[in-house]
N, CA, C and O of each residue as an XYZ file, in Angstrom:
636
protein
N      43.646    136.074    -70.207
C      44.242    135.591    -70.077
C      45.316    135.615    -68.586
O      45.618    134.684    -67.838
N      45.681    136.964    -68.549
C      46.122    137.323    -67.479
C      45.674    136.942    -65.756
O      46.312    136.636    -64.749
N      43.931    137.203    -66.154
C      43.111    136.725    -65.204
C      43.329    134.944    -64.537
O      43.129    134.411    -63.445
N      43.699    134.604    -65.521
C      43.723    132.620    -65.166
C      44.365    132.687    -64.519
O      44.239    132.365    -63.338
N      45.761    133.346    -65.297
C      47.472    132.836    -65.222
C      47.674    133.400    -63.724
O      48.504    132.879    -62.979
N      46.842    134.537    -63.300
C      46.987    134.758    -61.801
C      46.590    133.778    -60.589
O      47.100    133.294    -59.579
N      45.482    133.777    -61.231
C      44.967    132.935    -60.480
C      45.038    131.047    -60.046
O      44.600    130.377    -59.110
N      45.866    130.729    -61.351
C      46.712    129.569    -60.718
C      48.551    129.571    -60.746
O      49.311    128.614    -60.889
N      48.832    130.891    -60.569
C      50.071    131.845    -59.459
C      49.353    131.192    -58.354
O      49.699    130.207    -57.701
N      48.617    131.691    -58.288
C      47.573    131.833    -56.288
C      47.657    130.109    -56.240
O      48.317    129.533    -55.375
N      47.396    129.862    -56.600
C      47.191    128.416    -56.624
C      48.323    126.993    -56.522
O      48.239    125.893    -55.976
N      49.231    127.588    -57.239
C      50.333    127.075    -56.688
C      51.327    127.457    -55.699
O      52.169    126.620    -55.374
N      51.333    128.274    -55.334
C      51.662    129.350    -54.933
C      51.287    128.405    -53.172
O      52.027    127.751    -52.437
N      49.784    128.782    -53.078
C      49.371    128.298    -51.758
C      49.883    126.627    -51.503
O      50.177    126.121    -50.420
N      49.883    125.981    -52.836
C      49.679    124.597    -52.653
C      51.313    124.168    -52.451
O      51.612    122.995    -52.229
N      52.279    125.176    -52.544
C      54.198    125.248    -52.132
C      54.099    125.929    -50.468
O      55.033    125.700    -49.700
N      53.037    126.674    -50.054
C      53.398    126.728    -49.323
C      53.282    125.634    -47.580
O      52.490    124.724    -47.336
N      54.161    126.089    -46.863
C      53.842    124.881    -44.845
C      53.514    126.213    -44.107
O      53.560    127.443    -44.143
N      53.119    125.008    -43.353
C      52.734    126.014    -42.114
C      53.712    125.403    -40.336
O      53.986    124.258    -39.978
N      53.942    126.559    -39.728
C      55.334    125.989    -38.553
C      54.277    125.569    -37.676
O      54.623    124.850    -36.738
N      52.768    125.937    -37.807
C      52.045    125.293    -36.394
C      51.869    123.953    -36.722
O      51.606    123.563    -37.859
N      52.045    123.055    -35.488
C      52.428    122.435    -35.257
C      50.627    121.243    -35.367
O      49.853    121.221    -34.410
N      50.444    120.703    -36.238
C      49.286    119.719    -35.986
C      48.267    119.055    -35.036
O      48.274    117.875    -34.684
N      47.405    119.999    -34.687
C      46.488    119.172    -33.528
C      45.636    118.592    -33.696
O      45.047    119.247    -34.556
N      44.913    117.537    -33.441
C      44.041    116.748    -33.594
C      42.333    117.198    -33.534
O      41.855    117.324    -32.406
N      41.658    117.375    -34.433
C      40.328    117.285    -34.347
C      39.698    116.278    -33.756
O      39.759    115.146    -34.236
N      38.654    116.688    -32.062
C      38.524    115.714    -32.160
C      36.296    115.524    -32.561
O      35.348    115.760    -31.811
N      36.323    115.114    -33.750
C      35.068    115.227    -33.785
C      34.749    113.746    -33.801
O      35.508    112.876    -34.228
N      33.102    113.487    -33.099
C      32.213    112.278    -33.444
C      32.315    111.661    -34.481
O      32.389    112.404    -35.460
N      32.356    110.522    -34.713
C      32.284    109.508    -35.538
C      30.819    109.608    -36.222
O      30.737    108.849    -37.188
N      29.921    110.175    -36.026
C      28.256    110.198    -36.755
C      28.327    111.338    -36.988
O      27.317    111.757    -37.553
N      29.569    112.533    -36.694
C      29.736    114.065    -37.469
C      30.757    113.360    -38.308
O      30.946    114.043    -39.314
N      31.239    112.654    -38.313
C      32.561    112.865    -39.635
C      32.213    112.385    -40.656
O      33.020    112.470    -41.581
N      31.141    111.822    -40.869
C      30.678    111.971    -42.619
C      29.735    113.440    -43.436
O      29.359    113.536    -44.604
N      29.629    114.123    -42.638
C      29.043    115.241    -42.407
C      30.068    116.097    -43.100
O      29.903    116.790    -44.103
N      31.099    115.932    -42.420
C      32.197    116.753    -42.304
C      32.745    116.537    -43.603
O      32.978    117.595    -44.187
N      33.033    115.475    -44.260
C      33.090    115.352    -45.729
C      32.746    115.591    -46.394
O      33.139    116.300    -47.320
N      31.044    114.638    -46.023
C      29.931    116.115    -47.008
C      30.133    117.326    -47.474
O      29.826    117.700    -48.606
N      30.776    118.134    -46.428
C      30.549    119.444    -46.632
C      32.241    119.974    -47.140
O      32.370    120.915    -47.923
N      33.150    119.408    -46.711
C      34.355    119.487    -47.481
C      34.411    119.541    -49.070
O      34.736    120.514    -49.752
N      34.008    118.231    -49.526
C      33.908    117.816    -50.755
C      32.914    119.112    -51.794
O      33.065    119.409    -52.979
N      31.958    119.628    -50.813
C      30.881    120.488    -51.727
C      31.845    121.742    -51.358
O      31.766    122.608    -52.231
N      32.530    121.999    -50.543
C      33.258    123.458    -50.589
C      34.647    123.393    -51.495
O      34.867    124.518    -51.944
N      35.743    122.348    -51.943
C      36.489    122.038    -52.692
C      35.805    121.897    -53.970
O      36.528    122.310    -54.877
N      34.577    121.428    -54.413
C      33.696    121.968    -55.678
C      33.292    122.861    -56.297
O      33.084    122.986    -57.504
N      33.146    123.630    -55.327
C      32.383    125.077    -55.176
C      33.905    126.319    -55.425
O      33.843    127.361    -56.076
N      35.152    125.780    -54.686
C      35.872    126.701    -55.033
C      36.861    126.212    -56.370
O      37.678    127.079    -56.682
N      36.912    124.786    -57.313
C      36.843    124.626    -58.643
C      36.087    125.328    -59.125
O      36.531    125.756    -60.190
N      35.114    125.697    -58.888
C      33.967    126.068    -59.484
C      34.523    127.617    -59.913
O      34.454    128.030    -61.071
N      34.909    128.156    -59.139
C      35.158    129.537    -58.669
C      36.303    130.032    -59.060
O      36.499    131.236    -58.898
N      37.689    128.884    -59.893
C      38.357    128.827    -60.584
C      38.501    129.673    -62.088
O      39.126    130.561    -62.668
N      36.803    128.101    -62.310
C      36.631    128.839    -63.734
C      35.933    130.045    -63.894
O      36.193    130.888    -64.752
N      35.248    130.100    -63.249
C      34.008    131.727    -63.260
C      34.831    132.986    -63.146
O      34.737    133.981    -63.865
N      35.753    132.767    -62.009
C      36.186    134.082    -62.428
C      37.122    133.733    -63.549
O      36.387    132.859    -64.006
N      38.178    133.716    -64.375
C      38.960    133.193    -65.646
C      37.932    133.679    -66.600
O      38.362    134.611    -67.280
N      36.171    133.190    -66.974
C      35.671    133.483    -67.230
C      35.204    134.913    -66.880
O      35.723    135.422    -67.874
N      34.767    135.714    -66.400
C      34.461    136.905    -66.014
C      33.163    136.186    -65.793
O      32.398    136.937    -66.398
N      32.632    135.491    -65.451
C      31.465    135.291    -64.981
C      31.075    135.817    -63.535
O      30.818    135.220    -62.489
N      31.135    137.320    -63.912
C      30.701    137.692    -62.108
C      29.380    137.383    -61.760
O      29.373    138.030    -60.713
N      28.640    137.064    -61.799
C      27.141    136.898    -61.834
C      27.527    135.458    -61.058
O      27.432    135.392    -59.833
N      27.956    134.347    -61.834
C      27.836    133.200    -60.980
C      29.201    132.870    -60.435
O      29.327    131.663    -60.230
N      30.219    133.569    -60.155
C      31.311    133.808    -59.030
C      30.338    134.313    -58.025
O      30.347    133.649    -56.989
N      29.377    135.455    -58.052
C      29.002    136.222    -56.784
C      28.042    135.081    -56.076
O      27.969    134.933    -54.856
N      27.311    134.292    -57.059
C      26.651    132.527    -56.494
C      27.054    131.783    -55.585
O      26.634    131.328    -54.521
N      28.442    131.723    -56.542
C      29.268    130.474    -55.472
C      29.911    130.889    -54.245
O      30.341    130.285    -53.262
N      29.861    131.868    -54.531
C      30.549    133.197    -52.914
C      29.823    133.409    -51.837
O      30.314    133.462    -50.710
N      27.848    133.631    -52.247
C      27.426    133.077    -51.246
C      27.309    132.149    -51.478
O      28.350    131.919    -50.863
N      26.944    130.946    -51.912
C      26.840    129.088    -51.590
C      28.035    128.544    -50.202
O      27.769    127.856    -49.217
N      29.391    129.171    -50.619
C      30.126    129.088    -49.672
C      29.956    129.886    -48.156
O      29.999    129.625    -46.954
N      29.818    130.601    -48.730
C      29.589    131.531    -47.439
C      28.801    131.092    -46.561
O      29.276    130.784    -45.468
N      27.502    130.960    -46.786
C      26.391    130.288    -46.059
C      26.335    129.102    -45.506
O      25.466    128.850    -44.670
N      27.609    127.848    -46.040
C      27.760    126.572    -45.503
C      28.232    126.188    -44.120
O      28.417    125.066    -43.648
N      28.366    127.240    -43.646
C      29.089    127.449    -42.199
C      29.107    125.978    -41.528
O      28.112    125.260    -41.433
N      30.393    125.654    -41.084
C      30.388    123.643    -40.779
C      29.228    123.590    -40.226
O      28.677    124.270    -39.361
N      28.809    122.341    -41.076
C      27.806    121.468    -40.737
C      26.484    122.176    -39.914
O      25.666    121.672    -39.145
N      26.639    123.521    -40.402
C      25.325    123.680    -39.462
C      23.729    123.588    -39.989
O      22.918    123.295    -39.110
N      23.299    123.772    -41.103
C      22.480    123.192    -41.264
C      22.234    121.922    -41.317
O      21.291    121.843    -42.105
N      22.678    120.173    -40.725
C      22.746    119.202    -41.032
C      22.938    118.598    -39.518
O      22.963    117.425    -39.147
N      23.076    119.931    -38.710
C      23.415    118.760    -36.923
C      22.458    119.072    -36.271
O      22.066    120.230    -36.416
N      21.714    118.174    -35.307
C      21.210    118.723    -34.455
C      21.552    119.909    -32.932
O      22.604    120.127    -32.332
N      20.370    120.376    -32.759
C      21.261    121.238    -31.119
C      22.367    120.234    -30.592
O      23.569    120.497    -30.641
N      21.972    119.349    -30.209
C      22.651    118.460    -29.244
C      23.889    118.205    -29.873
O      24.828    118.262    -29.080
N      24.272    117.880    -31.316
C      25.409    117.379    -32.020
C      25.863    118.845    -32.063
O      26.686    118.399    -32.862
N      26.162    120.294    -31.979
C      26.360    121.532    -32.131
C      26.885    122.057    -30.831
O      27.822    122.793    -30.523
N      26.269    121.636    -30.401
C      26.674    122.160    -28.640
C      28.042    121.286    -28.980
O      29.086    121.912    -29.163
N      28.038    119.873    -29.062
C      29.122    119.010    -28.430
C      30.463    118.693    -29.870
O      31.559    118.133    -29.880
N      29.629    119.391    -30.917
C      30.778    119.697    -31.544
C      32.024    121.018    -32.000
O      33.149    120.968    -32.499
N      30.917    122.407    -31.414
C      31.663    123.324    -31.306
C      32.464    123.475    -29.321
O      33.258    124.396    -29.136
N      32.242    122.857    -28.538
C      33.084    122.354    -27.533
C      34.077    121.605    -27.296
O      34.566    121.342    -26.197
N      34.428    121.210    -28.429
C      35.546    119.626    -29.050
C      36.295    120.254    -29.850
O      37.473    120.018    -29.582
N      36.153    121.055    -30.847
C      36.539    121.615    -31.765
C      37.974    122.982    -31.236
O      37.508    123.863    -30.514
N      39.532    123.137    -31.560
C      40.016    123.568    -30.973
C      39.744    125.828    -31.581
O      38.765    125.975    -32.313
N      40.094    126.422    -31.438
C      39.418    127.467    -31.227
C      40.070    128.444    -32.608
O      39.560    129.310    -33.320
N      40.873    128.072    -32.577
C      41.963    127.817    -33.970
C      41.343    127.209    -35.089
O      41.673    127.678    -36.179
N      40.423    126.167    -35.087
C      39.754    125.967    -36.134
C      38.466    126.386    -36.651
O      38.056    126.423    -37.811
N      37.983    126.654    -35.696
C      36.817    127.440    -35.630
C      36.810    129.035    -36.110
O      35.860    129.667    -36.573
N      38.254    129.514    -35.837
C      38.216    130.962    -36.636
C      38.474    130.838    -38.150
O      37.937    131.589    -38.964
N      39.538    129.603    -38.567
C      39.898    129.496    -39.658
C      38.540    129.424    -40.709
O      38.514    129.749    -41.896
N      37.662    129.002    -40.046
C      36.127    128.030    -40.740
C      35.737    129.461    -40.963
O      35.499    130.033    -42.026
N      35.727    129.824    -39.987
C      35.078    131.951    -39.706
C      35.507    132.274    -41.110
O      34.767    132.154    -42.086
N      37.135    132.820    -41.157
C      37.616    133.340    -41.753
C      37.232    133.162    -43.253
O      36.862    133.857    -44.199
N      37.513    131.878    -42.968
C      36.568    131.238    -44.796
C      35.486    131.591    -45.267
O      35.415    131.963    -46.439
N      34.656    131.560    -44.641
C      33.136    131.457    -44.855
C      33.307    133.708    -45.287
O      32.940    134.369    -46.259
N      33.934    134.051    -44.137
C      34.038    135.571    -44.581
C      35.134    136.472    -46.026
O      35.318    137.427    -46.782
N      35.464    135.387    -45.594
C      36.374    135.790    -47.417
C      35.541    135.149    -48.438
O      35.941    135.379    -49.579
N      34.419    134.355    -48.351
C      33.792    134.219    -49.970
C      32.201    134.644    -49.616
O      31.263    134.231    -50.297
N      32.117    135.093    -49.024
C      31.569    136.820    -49.012
C      31.368    137.639    -49.069
O      30.283    138.220    -49.098
N      33.021    138.183    -49.129
C      33.793    139.430    -49.469
C      33.983    139.266    -51.570
O      33.617    140.004    -52.485
N      34.984    137.453    -51.523
C      34.842    137.876    -52.914
C      32.839    137.660    -53.630
O      32.729    138.118    -54.768
N      31.851    137.215    -53.194
C      30.803    137.636    -53.433
C      30.955    139.041    -53.453
O      31.182    139.382    -54.614
N      30.929    140.065    -52.639
C      30.128    141.373    -52.789
C      31.664    141.936    -53.862
O      31.533    142.975    -54.509
N      32.822    141.266    -53.927
C      33.816    142.019    -55.209
C      33.069    141.461    -56.532
O      32.736    142.269    -57.398
N      32.826    140.180    -56.678
C      31.974    139.719    -58.105
C      30.904    141.007    -58.640
O      30.728    141.722    -59.626
N      30.250    140.724    -57.062
C      28.433    142.264    -57.027
C      29.683    143.670    -58.195
O      29.365    144.010    -59.335
N      30.469    143.983    -57.753
C      30.770    145.090    -57.700
C      32.299    144.589    -59.916
O      32.893    145.347    -60.683
N      32.243    144.007    -59.894
C      33.039    143.075    -60.850
C      34.463    143.531    -60.959
O      34.803    144.080    -62.007
N      35.208    143.388    -60.130
C      36.587    143.920    -59.635
C      37.209    142.775    -59.439
O      37.285    142.028    -58.464
N      37.744    142.737    -60.758
C      38.305    141.438    -60.625
C      39.707    141.009    -59.675
O      40.120    139.942    -59.220
N      40.321    142.805    -59.625
C      41.576    142.077    -59.026
C      41.014    142.050    -56.986
O      41.753    141.301    -56.346
N      40.189    142.565    -56.343
C      39.444    142.071    -55.777
C      38.944    140.526    -55.498
O      39.177    139.737    -54.583
N      38.130    140.448    -56.733
C      38.251    138.933    -56.232
C      38.673    138.219    -56.150
O      38.255    137.313    -55.428
N      39.968    138.130    -56.942
C      41.865    137.411    -56.696
C      42.028    137.291    -55.182
O      42.474    136.388    -54.475
N      41.577    138.361    -54.944
C      42.562    138.561    -53.572
C      42.182    137.887    -52.678
O      42.828    137.555    -51.683
N      40.647    137.509    -53.060
C      39.270    136.687    -51.714
C      39.578    135.730    -52.071
O      39.413    134.888    -51.188
N      40.103    135.202    -53.238
C      40.026    134.154    -53.550
C      41.273    133.435    -53.093
O      41.293    132.424    -52.390
N      42.120    133.967    -53.493
C      43.720    133.759    -52.624
C      43.658    133.247    -50.912
O      44.085    132.190    -50.448
N      42.878    134.548    -50.077
C      42.603    134.307    -48.885
C      41.568    133.272    -49.051
O      42.308    132.526    -49.693
N      40.484    132.630    -48.998
C      39.935    131.269    -49.383
C      40.896    130.375    -48.895
O      41.059    129.910    -47.767
N      41.560    130.201    -50.049
C      42.368    129.348    -50.435
C      43.486    128.955    -49.324
O      44.120    127.903    -49.250
N      43.553    130.190    -48.410
C      44.899    130.077    -47.746
C      44.225    130.263    -46.664
O      44.768    131.031    -45.870
N      43.107    129.776    -46.312
C      42.650    129.295    -44.992
C      42.097    127.918    -45.148
O      42.316    127.152    -44.209
N      41.432    127.475    -46.145
C      41.975    125.766    -46.935
C      43.801    125.157    -46.663
O      43.922    123.954    -46.429
N      44.483    125.615    -46.688
C      45.967    124.856    -46.504
C      46.151    125.372    -45.302
O      46.215    124.328    -44.652
N      46.321    126.480    -44.305
C      46.302    126.819    -43.108
C      45.623    125.437    -42.400
O      46.329    124.800    -41.618
N      44.338    125.014    -42.664
C      43.649    124.580    -41.935
C      43.981    123.197    -42.275
O      44.116    122.557    -41.232
N      44.184    122.411    -43.415
C      44.773    121.376    -43.767
C      46.181    120.815    -43.218
O      46.571    119.685    -42.922
N      46.789    122.124    -43.209
C      48.383    121.394    -42.953
C      48.455    121.807    -41.255
O      49.537    121.634    -40.694
N      47.296    122.349    -40.464
C      47.569    121.944    -39.139
C      46.664    120.576    -38.628
O      47.203    119.625    -38.064
N      45.376    120.637    -38.889
C      44.337    119.805    -38.610
C      43.967    118.207    -39.509
O      43.595    117.167    -38.966
N      44.165    118.390    -40.755
C      44.062    117.086    -41.286
C      45.297    116.786    -42.080
O      45.100    116.885    -43.291
N      46.777    116.374    -41.662
C      47.921    115.713    -42.137
C      47.430    114.322    -42.324
O      47.995    114.137    -43.402
N      46.783    113.155    -42.087
C      46.426    112.178    -42.650
C      45.706    111.974    -43.675
O      45.436    110.924    -44.259
N      45.386    113.098    -43.883
C      44.920    113.423    -45.163
C      46.113    113.810    -46.405
O      46.284    112.963    -47.282
N      46.677    114.709    -46.438
C      47.278    115.592    -46.665
C      48.396    115.563    -46.677
O      48.982    116.637    -46.819
N      49.034    114.546    -46.558
C      50.580    114.412    -45.720
C      51.655    115.291    -46.313
O      52.726    115.395    -45.714
N      51.456    115.899    -47.391
C      52.913    116.442    -48.155
C      52.495    117.918    -47.428
O      53.466    118.672    -47.484
N      51.582    118.410    -46.906
C      52.163    119.847    -45.726
C      53.053    118.817    -44.246
O      54.131    119.375    -44.042
N      52.927    117.946    -43.561
C      54.062    117.253    -43.119
C      55.706    117.403    -43.350
O      56.561    117.540    -42.475
N      55.825    117.359    -44.289
C      56.463    117.097    -45.449
C      56.973    118.792    -45.316
O      57.843    118.909    -44.452
N      56.710    119.721    -45.798
C      57.071    120.866    -45.885
C      56.342    121.601    -44.734
O      55.936    122.746    -44.933
N      56.119    120.863    -43.278
C      56.209    121.881    -42.247
C      57.825    121.573    -41.840
O      58.630    122.424    -41.460
N      58.016    120.493    -41.976
C      59.083    119.967    -41.353
C      60.278    120.458    -42.016
O      61.267    120.506    -41.285
N      60.505    121.002    -43.753
C      61.189    121.747    -43.981
C      61.463    123.434    -43.301
O      62.425    123.976    -42.754
N      60.156    123.847    -43.651
C      59.701    125.433    -42.900
C      60.547    125.377    -41.901
O      61.595    125.999    -42.072
N      60.370    124.658    -40.622
C      60.662    124.564    -39.437
C      62.538    124.864    -39.626
O      63.413    125.699    -39.397
N      62.274    123.303    -40.292
C      64.051    123.594    -40.649
C      64.926    124.648    -40.959
O      66.037    124.885    -40.484
N      64.469    125.080    -41.571
C      65.255    126.543    -42.532
C      64.662    127.416    -41.678
O      64.604    128.526    -42.208
N      64.280    127.401    -40.784
C      63.923    128.694    -39.336
C      65.100    128.652    -38.209
O      65.312    129.730    -37.655
N      65.848    127.599    -37.825
C      67.145    127.509    -37.056
C      67.937    127.651    -37.377
O      68.926    127.547    -36.651
């Protein structure tokens, strides 16, 4: 049960963090938005499945989910070459870095699961979740307005 409570504490902790970075808008073409939404829903489903598989000690399943998330780089498999080029030039560098880090952490989580190292698995789950929170609080405030309120509080406490 300790593993499960750690995972819940990590999630709760991540949901209470704000970011002091101002929101940037993503200039995503209309034809790409539905694909992005589909990928974000798949990532959300994968993250939820990780909570369960980690808590149950299902190392093989955890590794499989981690590898699936690692391999699903942003829109990579669904876009045409022209769409990829346009999207790459329109996304902020920090967004690309966050996306890359998220998928790298998923690969590290998968490796930790193969080694059956729950402490490291939990660490990389935390890092993945932190990447989600950073991205959502910087680039998706319209979908997650609670981060706007937390950002304002965080900035106010710094002064």
